[in-house]
N, C-alpha and C positions, 0 to 999 in steps of 0.2 A: 874860450874861459866866457863869453858873452852867454852862452847856451845855460851853463851852471847860475848864474847871476838873477836874484830872484828879482832885481831892483832895473832890469834888463824886456824886453819884450819877448814872451812866450817863443814865439818864431815869427821871421819877418813876414807880412801882411800874406802876400804873394805865394809863400813856401807850402802852406796846409793844401793848397788848391792841386797841386801837381803828384803831393804824396797820395801814397792809396790808404786808404783804410785801415789799412794792418800797422803801415811805418809811420801813421801818426796815434795810434793808440799806443805801438811799443815804443814811440818816444817818448810823449806823455807819463807812459807808465815808469820808463827808466829815469826823468828828467829828475832830478833831486833839487830845488829848491834853497841855495845858501848865501849869504851875503858875501858874493865872491867878486863884489865891486872893485874891492883893495887889492885883490890877487889883479884883477882887469886892471884897475888901473896901475899897479905896479908893470902888470905889461905891457902899459902902452906908454912907460917914458922914453923906450929906446933907446935905453943906454948904451947900447951892444952898437948903433948907427955912431951914437954921437961922441964913441970911443975910435970910430973907423969903420968896424964891421959894415957889411953888403948884405942890406938886408932882402929874402926872397920871400917874393907870395904865394901861396898856397894855400887852399884850403885843405881841411882833412875830412872827406865824409863818410867816417867812418864814426866809433863811439858808440853816444847813443842815439844818432838818426834824427838828429837836428839842420844836419848841412847838406843842402841840394847843390848839386854841383854844377856851375855858373853860375845860379844864384849867390851861392858863398865868395866866388871869386870877386862879384861886385860889391857882396858886403863885405868883404877882406880890405880892398880899396877906402872901403867911406869908413872903417874901424881906423882905417890908418890916416888919415884927416883927421878925424876924432880926438885919435892920441898927439895931432900937432903937426904934422905932415901938408903940406899945402898940395892940392888936388895935383899939381901938377909931377912932383914928388911922388907920391903914391902910384902913381898914371906909370913912373917910370920905374917903380921900384916892382910892380906886377908884371911890366913886359920887357925891360931892358935889362936888369940887376940879373932875371932867371937867364937870358941868351949870353950873357957875360959869364956868368958861372958853371957853364955849362959849355963852355968855349965855343959860342956860333954866333956870336954876334955881328960877326962880315954877311953873317945869312939872314939872321933873323932878330930881333927885337925893339926894331923902330923900321920907321916909315923913310927910303931912300928908294934911290936907283939900284936898280941889279940885288935888291934883298926880296927874300921873301914874304908875303906879306898874307895873312889873316886881317881882314876889318871888320870893323861894325859902324851902321850908321846910327848914330845917336839922334833921337828928340830932342834938343838941350847941346850946355856947354858944360862937361861936367867940368872942365879947366876955372870954373868958376861957381858951380855949384854941382859939389858931387854927387847928389844923389840923380841928377841926371843921368848917371851911368847904369840905372835902372832900366832906361827907357830907351834900349834897342828895338830899331824898327827892321833892319836886313844886316845879314851878318855874311860876311864872303869869306868860306873856308875853300882852300885849293882851287882858288877861282870861281866857284859856284856863288850866287846866292840864296841867302838863306831867310823868310820871312819870318823874324820872332815870335809876333804873336800866332799864327799856326801853329809852328813846333810845338809852342808849349801847351796849344789848345790840344795839339795831337798824345799830351801824354798827361793831364790835366787825371787828375787820381788813381794814377799808375806807380810812379815813382816810388820805390823803398829806399 
């Protein structure tokens, strides 16, 4: 809903840098600004969770094209905090809840001995300042470390 709201930023500052010129043009031509803030606010009330539901996280990088995978995951966690969850609750929703839903929590979803884990090293403390979640310095996938800045630079202007 954020992408459709006229009182929200057009895109996160870092998103246009990785988008191809064609993707940027397509997004801007299809984005219809409307006062969606009431709808976004309603979505953020999280009544489902208050009633006992389990919230799952994961952006939908389709539609009008303003969501870039990876960046969208981080933005979703920030929006969960904006909606009223604590940073730790939002991080839990984005990690452990998915593993629980997939019935894989004995294997993934949290850091503990014997579990498979992909890790991020963040410059800052997203448990107290959620915007630090965007400051990924290195991440580990299947035991291999990747430099976040180098990977982003390698796709600058190419993501559709």
